[in-house]
C-alpha positions in Angstrom: -4.9 79.7 42.1 -1.4 79.2 42.8 -1.9 75.6 44.3 -3.6 75.1 40.8 -0.7 76.1 38.9 1.6 74.2 40.9 -0.4 71.2 40.5 -0.5 71.5 36.8 3.3 71.9 36.8 3.4 68.8 38.8 1.6 66.8 36.7 3.8 68.2 33.8 7.0 67.2 35.0 5.5 63.6 36.1 4.6 63.0 32.7 7.6 64.2 31.0 9.6 62.0 33.3 7.5 58.9 32.8 7.9 59.8 28.8 11.6 59.9 29.3 11.7 56.8 31.4 9.7 55.1 28.4 12.0 56.3 25.8 14.9 55.4 27.7 13.6 51.7 28.7 12.6 51.2 24.9 15.9 52.3 23.7 17.8 49.9 26.0 15.6 47.2 25.1 16.2 47.9 21.4 20.0 48.0 21.8 19.6 44.5 23.7 20.9 41.7 21.7 18.4 39.0 20.3 19.0 35.8 22.6 17.6 33.2 20.2 14.9 32.0 17.9 12.0 29.6 19.2 10.3 28.1 16.2 6.9 25.9 16.4 5.3 24.2 13.4 1.9 23.0 13.6 1.4 20.0 11.8 -0.3 16.2 12.3 2.7 14.4 12.0 6.5 14.8 13.7 7.7 15.1 9.9 6.0 17.4 7.3 6.8 19.7 4.1 8.6 22.2 5.9 12.2 21.4 6.9 12.4 22.6 10.6 16.1 23.1 10.3 16.3 24.7 7.2 13.5 27.1 8.0 15.4 27.9 11.7 18.7 28.3 9.9 17.1 30.8 7.3 15.7 32.9 10.1 18.6 32.9 12.0 20.9 34.3 8.9 18.4 37.1 8.4 18.5 38.1 12.2 22.3 37.6 12.1 21.9 35.8 15.4 25.8 34.4 15.4 27.0 38.1 15.6 24.5 38.7 18.4 22.3 41.4 16.4 20.7 43.8 18.4 16.9 43.9 18.6 16.7 47.1 16.8 18.3 45.8 13.9 16.1 42.5 13.1 14.2 42.7 10.0 11.0 41.2 11.1 9.4 42.0 7.8 11.9 39.8 6.3 11.0 37.0 8.5 7.2 37.4 8.1 8.3 37.4 4.2 10.0 34.1 4.7 7.0 32.5 6.0 4.6 33.8 3.4 6.9 32.9 0.7 7.1 29.1 1.5 4.4 27.2 -0.8 3.7 25.0 2.4 3.0 27.0 5.2 -0.6 27.8 5.3 0.0 30.8 7.9 2.7 32.2 10.1 3.4 35.0 12.6 6.8 36.3 14.1 7.6 38.5 16.9 10.1 39.3 19.8 9.1 38.5 23.2 9.9 40.2 26.4 12.6 37.5 27.0 14.4 39.2 23.9 13.6 35.7 21.9 12.1 35.8 18.5 9.0 33.5 18.5 8.0 32.1 15.3 4.9 30.0 14.7 4.1 28.6 11.2 1.0 26.0 10.5 1.8 23.8 7.7 -0.7 22.8 4.8 -2.8 19.2 5.5 -3.1 17.9 2.1 -5.8 15.1 1.5 -5.0 14.2 -2.2 -2.2 13.9 -4.6 -2.9 14.2 -8.1 -0.2 13.3 -10.9 -0.5 15.4 -14.3 0.4 14.4 -17.6 3.7 15.5 -17.6 4.5 13.3 -14.3 4.5 16.3 -12.1 2.4 16.1 -9.0 0.5 18.3 -6.5 -1.1 17.9 -3.5 -4.4 19.3 -2.4 -6.0 20.2 1.0 -9.4 19.7 2.2 -10.4 23.3 1.2 -9.1 22.9 -2.2 -5.6 24.6 -1.8 -2.9 23.5 -4.2 0.6 23.1 -3.2 3.6 21.5 -4.5 5.1 18.3 -3.9 8.6 18.1 -2.1 11.4 15.7 -2.5 11.6 15.6 1.7 8.1 14.3 2.5 5.8 12.1 0.9 2.6 11.8 3.1 0.5 8.2 2.7 -2.7 9.6 0.8 -5.2 8.4 -1.9 -3.6 9.3 -5.6 -5.2 10.2 -8.6 -3.5 10.0 -11.9 -4.4 10.0 -15.6 -5.5 13.0 -18.0 -4.8 16.0 -15.5 -3.4 18.7 -17.3 -2.0 21.2 -14.4 -0.1 24.5 -14.6 2.3 25.0 -12.0 0.7 26.0 -8.8 1.3 29.4 -7.6 1.2 30.8 -4.3 -2.5 30.0 -2.7 -3.7 28.4 -6.0 -7.2 26.7 -5.4 -9.0 24.0 -7.6 -11.8 26.3 -8.4 -9.5 29.1 -9.8 -10.3 29.7 -13.5 -6.8 28.4 -14.7 -7.6 25.1 -13.2 -11.3 24.7 -14.1 -10.9 22.1 -17.0 -8.1 20.0 -15.0 -10.3 17.8 -13.3 -8.5 18.8 -9.9 -11.9 19.9 -8.1 -13.8 17.0 -9.3 -10.8 14.4 -8.3 -10.9 16.3 -4.6 -14.7 15.7 -4.5 -14.5 11.9 -5.8 -11.2 11.6 -3.2 -13.2 13.0 -0.1 -16.4 10.9 -0.8 -14.1 7.9 -0.9 -12.3 8.8 2.4 -15.4 9.7 4.4 -16.5 6.0 4.1 -14.0 3.6 6.1 -14.7 0.5 4.4 -14.2 2.2 0.9 -11.2 4.0 1.8 -9.4 0.5 3.0 -10.1 -0.8 -0.3 -9.9 1.8 -2.7 -6.2 2.3 -3.8 -6.4 5.0 -6.6 -8.4 7.1 -8.9 -7.9 7.6 -12.6 -9.0 10.2 -15.0 -9.1 8.9 -18.3 -9.1 10.8 -21.6 -12.9 11.4 -21.9 -12.5 13.0 -18.5 -14.2 10.2 -17.1 -13.1 8.8 -13.4 -12.0 5.2 -12.7 -11.4 3.8 -9.3 -8.8 1.0 -8.5 -10.0 -1.7 -6.0 -7.0 -3.3 -4.1 -6.1 -6.8 -5.1 -9.2 -6.8 -7.8 -8.5 -6.9 -11.5 -11.7 -5.3 -12.7 -11.5 -1.1 -12.9 -14.3 0.8 -11.6 -16.0 3.2 -14.1 -17.5 6.3 -11.8 -17.9 8.6 -14.9 -18.6 12.0 -13.6 -19.1 12.7 -10.2 -23.1 13.6 -10.4 -24.7 10.9 -8.0 -21.5 9.9 -6.4 -22.9 9.2 -3.1 -25.3 6.7 -4.7 -22.6 5.4 -7.0 -20.4 4.6 -4.3 -22.9 2.9 -2.3 -23.6 0.5 -4.8 -19.9 -0.2 -5.2 -19.8 -1.0 -1.5 -23.0 -3.1 -1.5 -21.0 -5.5 -4.2 -17.7 -5.4 -2.6 -19.0 -6.4 0.6 -20.9 -9.4 -1.1 -18.3 -10.6 -3.4 -14.9 -9.2 -2.4 -13.6 -12.2 -0.7 -14.9 -14.6 -3.4 -13.7 -15.4 -6.9 -17.0 -13.6 -8.4 -15.1 -10.5 -9.5 -11.8 -11.8 -10.7 -12.9 -12.7 -14.4 -14.6 -9.3 -14.5 -13.0 -6.5 -16.6 -15.0 -3.6 -15.6 -17.8 -2.4 -12.9 -19.5 0.3 -14.5 -21.5 2.7 -12.1 -22.8 5.2 -14.4 -26.2 3.6 -14.9 -28.8 4.5 -12.4 -30.0 1.7 -10.1 -27.3 -0.9 -11.7 -23.8 -1.7 -12.1 -22.8 -3.2 -15.5 -20.4 -5.9 -15.4 -17.9 -6.5 -18.3 -16.0 -9.8 -18.4 
């Protein structure tokens, strides 16, 4: 019985010592100055919407890195809010590793289409339909849509299928642009997308005067396949120079207007 009591006391003392050691180590760690910030931006190009130096500078300011702020005083919540509030960052995280360094990882949105609204402002749209604002610091080379687009100012995580964007034509423009981009031949020949006052879509073919009338996005693949056939046959000839429009709206035919 005595032996069992002594064993319990020994385990209790050992446990208390381990807890004390843990508390001491944790307090020592929290009082250690933050050594630096390691920022990683995930994007397909060297340059993007997010200005790396500016984001890093904001994070350093929040952490008060210049005054060797202790880890216990670092506001990780503000750092994560900095990432969440950035309209060009799709996802991000921040934590402090065992080397006393803050690790910030951010993934930038990847747009596939730029759309100019009636007021001259432009927005970008990702393949998933997320709407992000334009930036004066970066202009990616993308297919452009313009014309009759009345676009409300995008909020964080705005999407083309949100009710507020339902009548803007953005969802349809995205579908059309993706259909064009999925065909290497058409992607290399189509310059811009235009939405006229009736809501019909038109395409501009590089170095050709006629506008291509697509109409709505119904039977889109069939319409674009007909366009490809006529471009492959006549694009390097004088045949299409004198035409004003190539209308794809009619089934199994292309109506050409001089």
